[in-house]
C-alpha positions, 0 to 999 in steps of 0.5 A: 505485471511481475507476479511473485508467489511465496509459500506463506504470508510471512515470506511474501511480506519479507519479499515486499520488504526486501524490494523496498529495502533495495530501493532505499539502498540504491536511492537513499533519498527515495520517496516511499508510498506506504500502506496500513492494515494487517497485511503490511505489518510483517513487511514493516517488521522486516524493514525494522529488523534490517534497520536495526542490523545496520543494513538500512538507513532511512535518514534521507527517505520521504514517505507519503501514506495512502489514506486516513480516516476522517475524524480521527486525529493522530492521538487516536489509536485507530488512526492510520497516523498512530498505526504508522508511528507505532508499527514503523516510524518510531522504530527506524531513523526516518525524519518525522518532518519527511513523514506525510499522512493525509489529515483526517481532521482538516477544517477544509478537507478539499483544500487539504487534499489538494495540498497533499497532491502538491506535496507529492509533486514538490517531493519529486513524486513517489518512487515506490508505492506499497499497496494492499488490496481490499476484498472488493478489489480496492486500492487505498480507499478507492472503492468500487466505482471510483474514477480511475483518474481520481486524485487525493479526495474524500471518499465514502467507504463501502459496506464491505470495507467497513465490515472488513475493517471492523476487526480493528475496532471494538465494533463495526459502528465505530468504523468511520464511514469517510476517509481521505485517500490518494486517488487511482490517478495519483497511484498510477503516477508513482514510478513503481508499485508493489501490490502485496496480498495474502490470504484466501479472502483476497484471492478473488480480488487478486484474480480480477485485478491481475487477469480480469478486465480493466474496470472501476469496479475493481480499482486494483485492475487499473494497475494493469496500466502501470509500467512497473508493478510487482504483485507479491502474493502468498499461495492462498492469495494466488489461488484464483490466478488462471496463469499460475504456471506461467507466472512461476515459470517467468519468475524462475528467470528473474533475480531473487528480490530477497537477495539484497545487494 
């Protein structure tokens, strides 16, 4: 796993955005996997900036989001569908017909999950997946104890996740307890992954994911099995890494991802 450490959260998000931008420039018809939450907001702002400057064209891009709350429709301001359009899609030239998000209000959630998996396959698979990480080490909504071979499915949210996400709602009672999420197995089939984490509250989860044992209790640790993962961290999120100097030394020999070709 390549580990890139930036001095600030903003700088880490810019680096993640530049990696995504390089993918789209190199392969205009890329299939991107996207994430929601507070962490990627600055990443999306950088992608919007590059697009407005005429340096990035999303016209042929296809996207798949990781997850969605059950019971929240696209019109709900707390839905991830609303989040993605408000913070990225409305500001770039992506074709809305190429945008895919799990349906949290599907009449048959199991069938909708199976259809989502088929849609990913039909698109040729995900070329680059952006991931965040929960304070308990989850990726997407694959909570501790999730199968590392899991596919897109219905998942109950843990108390820690509900408490962490309560800041986006008026109070914790409004946070849905169920979500539709891509599975760990689905994520591991993507061609490349970016694991983006910022803040000291993510440090323990990042340390366990990158340097700890492979375990379903920290589903991000499954990324150790993936052939091409780039962890992009700010200094605060990197504080639990024991091999910090080794990562920094290795990175000194790598091309700077912030330099777009």
